[in-house]
C-alpha positions as CSV (number, residue, x, y, z in Angstrom):
1,M,57.2,14.9,-36.5
2,H,58.8,17.6,-38.9
3,N,58.3,15.1,-41.8
4,E,54.6,14.1,-40.4
5,T,53.7,17.7,-40.6
6,V,54.6,18.4,-44.1
7,N,53.0,15.1,-45.1
8,A,49.3,16.2,-43.2
9,W,50.3,19.6,-45.3
10,T,50.7,18.4,-48.4
11,T,47.4,16.1,-48.3
12,L,45.4,18.7,-47.1
13,L,46.7,20.9,-50.0
14,S,46.1,18.0,-52.5
15,I,41.9,18.0,-51.0
16,L,41.8,22.1,-51.4
17,F,43.5,21.6,-55.6
18,G,41.3,18.6,-55.6
19,F,38.1,20.1,-54.9
20,I,39.1,23.2,-57.0
21,L,39.8,20.8,-60.2
22,F,36.7,18.8,-59.4
23,A,34.7,21.8,-59.4
24,D,36.3,22.9,-62.6
25,A,35.0,19.6,-64.3
26,A,31.3,19.6,-62.6
27,N,31.6,23.4,-64.2
28,C,32.7,23.1,-67.7
29,L,31.0,19.6,-68.3
30,N,27.8,19.1,-70.0
31,C,27.2,15.1,-69.7
32,S,24.5,12.4,-68.1
33,W,25.2,11.3,-64.8
34,L,26.6,8.0,-65.6
35,D,29.7,10.1,-67.7
36,F,29.9,12.1,-64.4
37,S,30.3,9.1,-62.3
38,P,34.1,8.7,-63.0
39,F,34.7,12.2,-61.9
40,L,32.4,12.1,-58.6
41,V,33.8,8.7,-58.0
42,A,37.7,10.0,-58.3
43,W,36.8,13.0,-56.4
44,A,34.7,10.6,-53.3
45,G,37.9,8.6,-53.3
46,Q,40.4,11.2,-52.7
47,T,37.9,13.1,-50.0
48,L,37.4,9.9,-47.9
49,H,41.1,9.1,-47.7
50,G,42.4,12.7,-47.6
51,P,41.5,13.9,-44.1
52,L,42.2,10.1,-42.5
53,S,46.0,10.4,-43.9
54,C,46.3,13.7,-42.1
55,G,44.9,12.3,-38.9
56,Y,47.3,9.5,-39.0
57,H,50.2,12.3,-39.9
58,T,49.0,14.4,-37.1
59,F,47.9,12.2,-33.9
60,M,50.3,9.3,-34.7
61,C,52.8,10.4,-32.0
62,M,50.3,10.6,-29.2
63,S,49.8,6.4,-28.2
64,P,50.2,3.5,-29.9
65,A,46.8,2.7,-29.8
66,V,45.9,6.3,-31.2
67,A,48.7,6.0,-33.5
68,N,47.2,2.1,-34.8
69,R,43.9,3.7,-35.0
70,W,44.9,5.9,-37.1
71,R,47.1,3.9,-39.0
72,K,44.3,1.3,-40.0
73,L,42.1,4.0,-41.2
74,D,44.8,5.6,-43.3
75,L,45.7,2.6,-45.1
76,T,41.9,1.2,-45.5
77,F,41.5,4.2,-47.2
78,I,44.6,4.2,-49.5
79,L,42.8,0.9,-50.9
80,V,39.6,2.5,-51.4
81,L,41.0,5.7,-53.0
82,N,42.8,3.0,-55.2
83,T,39.6,1.1,-56.0
84,C,37.8,4.6,-56.7
85,A,40.5,5.4,-59.1
86,T,40.0,2.0,-60.7
87,Y,36.6,2.8,-61.8
88,A,37.4,6.3,-62.8
89,M,40.3,5.7,-65.0
90,S,38.7,2.5,-66.3
91,Y,35.4,4.0,-67.4
92,Y,36.2,6.3,-70.6
93,T,39.0,3.4,-71.9
94,F,37.0,0.1,-71.0
95,G,33.3,1.2,-70.8
96,L,30.6,1.2,-68.1
97,W,30.6,-2.7,-68.0
98,V,34.4,-3.9,-68.1
99,S,35.0,-1.0,-65.8
100,L,32.3,-2.3,-63.5
101,V,33.9,-6.2,-63.5
102,W,37.8,-4.6,-63.5
103,T,36.5,-2.5,-59.8
104,A,35.2,-5.3,-58.6
105,A,38.2,-7.4,-59.2
106,V,40.2,-4.5,-57.7
107,G,38.0,-4.1,-54.8
108,G,38.0,-7.9,-53.9
109,A,42.4,-7.1,-53.3
110,A,41.4,-4.1,-51.9
111,A,39.1,-6.0,-49.4
112,V,41.7,-8.5,-48.8
113,G,43.9,-5.9,-47.8
114,I,41.8,-3.7,-45.7
115,R,40.9,-7.1,-43.5
116,S,45.1,-7.4,-43.2
117,V,44.6,-3.8,-41.8
118,Q,42.4,-4.0,-39.7
119,A,43.4,-7.3,-37.9
120,L,46.5,-4.8,-36.6
121,K,47.6,-4.5,-33.2
122,P,49.1,-1.4,-31.1
123,K,52.7,-1.7,-31.6
124,Q,52.5,-4.4,-33.9
125,Q,55.2,-4.0,-36.7
126,L,53.4,-3.8,-40.0
127,D,54.1,-6.4,-42.5
128,R,55.4,-3.7,-45.1
129,R,55.9,-6.3,-47.8
130,R,52.6,-7.7,-47.5
131,I,50.7,-4.0,-46.7
132,L,52.5,-2.8,-49.9
133,G,51.9,-5.6,-52.3
134,T,48.6,-5.1,-52.1
135,V,48.6,-1.1,-52.6
136,G,50.8,-2.0,-55.3
137,L,48.3,-4.9,-56.9
138,T,45.2,-2.3,-56.3
139,S,47.4,0.7,-57.9
140,I,47.1,-1.9,-60.8
141,G,43.5,-1.4,-61.4
142,Y,43.9,2.7,-62.3
143,Y,47.4,1.9,-64.0
144,L,46.4,-0.5,-66.7
145,P,43.7,1.4,-68.3
146,V,46.0,4.5,-68.2
147,T,49.0,2.8,-70.0
148,A,46.4,0.8,-72.3
149,R,44.7,3.9,-73.1
150,G,48.1,5.6,-73.7
151,L,49.7,2.6,-75.7
152,V,46.8,2.2,-78.1
153,A,46.6,6.4,-78.8
154,L,50.5,6.2,-79.2
155,A,49.8,3.3,-82.0
156,M,47.3,5.1,-83.6
157,Q,48.0,8.2,-83.7
158,G,52.1,8.3,-83.1
159,F,51.2,11.0,-80.2
160,S,49.9,10.1,-77.1
161,H,49.0,12.7,-74.5
162,N,47.8,9.8,-72.0
163,L,51.5,8.6,-71.4
164,M,52.3,11.5,-70.0
165,H,49.9,11.0,-67.3
166,I,51.3,7.7,-66.2
167,L,54.7,9.8,-65.6
168,C,52.8,12.5,-63.6
169,F,49.9,10.3,-61.9
170,T,51.2,9.9,-58.6
171,A,50.2,13.7,-58.3
172,F,46.3,12.2,-57.9
173,N,44.9,15.6,-59.0
174,C,46.0,15.1,-62.4
175,A,43.0,12.5,-62.6
176,Y,40.6,15.7,-63.1
177,P,41.7,17.0,-66.3
178,Y,43.0,13.7,-67.5
179,L,39.4,12.6,-67.3
180,K,37.8,15.8,-68.9
181,H,40.2,14.8,-72.3
182,L,38.6,11.3,-71.8
183,H,35.4,12.6,-71.6
184,S,36.2,15.0,-74.5
185,Q,37.3,11.8,-76.6
186,R,34.3,9.2,-75.6
187,E,32.8,9.5,-78.7
188,E,35.8,8.6,-81.1
189,W,36.8,6.1,-78.6
190,A,32.9,4.1,-78.8
191,A,33.7,4.7,-82.7
192,L,37.0,3.0,-82.5
193,W,35.6,-0.2,-81.1
194,A,32.6,-0.2,-82.7
195,P,32.0,-3.3,-84.9
196,G,33.2,-1.9,-88.4
197,G,35.5,1.0,-86.8
198,A,38.7,2.0,-87.5
199,R,41.5,-0.4,-86.1
């Protein structure tokens, strides 16, 4: 039970810090709603998942039926969070249309995982390989654009701030400062990939 309490409190702190960092980004940026959408989607994913994760870690010991309900919500919204993070992290790297297609593909994998999660019965053992495989697969959705951007920046500039984010991305709150950094580079990035841009 002690470990579950720690999980619930760390999730609450993550929600709080996520909101503070999101509010800072909203306050500092002067951009279109479209360019702000990655921030909004990242915040929505975290805000949707956080309370459900807290609920799972808090109420799982009440009964098998209650634990199953909260387990389903927690796992479902981990997959939703990964889908939201995919759009947020790919928008400034791949552009709107590619990021929408990429997010739809990840969302399809998440939907398969959600269907599997929703079929769980009380006291049923979790097929960890299948569920963790789906969570891992959907995590590739946001790691791929972060890694791609980091490697391109490293090759072109000999330095990549982006690669640091690969190492610390498990703390999802790093997403907001990273998105602010991507927003600040949006024109240079677009020019790089424009016809006739330096390659």
